C-alpha positions as CSV (number, residue, x, y, z in Angstrom):
1,X,2.6,-54.3,15.8
2,X,0.3,-54.4,13.1
3,X,-0.5,-51.5,10.9
4,X,-4.2,-51.3,10.4
5,X,-4.5,-47.7,8.6
6,X,-2.5,-45.8,6.4
7,X,-3.3,-42.4,5.4
8,X,-1.7,-40.1,3.1
9,X,-2.4,-36.4,3.1
10,X,-1.2,-34.2,0.4
11,X,-1.4,-30.3,0.4
12,X,-0.1,-28.1,-2.2
13,X,0.1,-24.3,-1.8
14,X,1.9,-21.5,-3.5
15,X,4.4,-19.3,-2.0
16,X,5.6,-16.3,-4.2
17,X,6.7,-18.0,-7.3
18,X,7.3,-21.4,-5.9
19,X,4.9,-24.3,-5.5
20,X,5.3,-26.2,-2.3
21,X,4.0,-29.7,-2.1
22,X,3.8,-31.4,1.3
23,X,3.0,-35.0,1.7
24,X,2.1,-36.5,5.3
25,X,2.4,-40.4,5.5
26,X,0.5,-41.7,8.6
27,X,0.7,-45.4,10.1
28,X,-1.9,-46.0,12.7
29,X,-1.3,-49.0,14.9
30,X,-3.8,-51.2,16.6
31,X,-2.6,-50.0,20.2
32,X,-3.5,-46.3,19.3
33,X,-0.1,-45.1,18.4
34,X,0.7,-43.5,15.3
35,X,3.7,-42.4,13.1
36,X,3.9,-39.5,10.7
37,X,6.5,-38.9,8.4
38,X,6.3,-35.5,6.4
39,X,8.0,-34.7,3.3
40,X,8.1,-31.4,1.4
41,X,8.8,-30.8,-2.2
42,X,9.4,-27.2,-3.5
43,X,8.9,-26.9,-7.2
């Protein structure tokens, strides 16, 4: 399984007084499968 594309998508939005940053790491494989990991950080 070779990874041929790795994407990072980060979004940042404000909710009340808190700032929420969410990162999505996506690995796309040659056979069309993809694996995504989502991380949320609240400041």
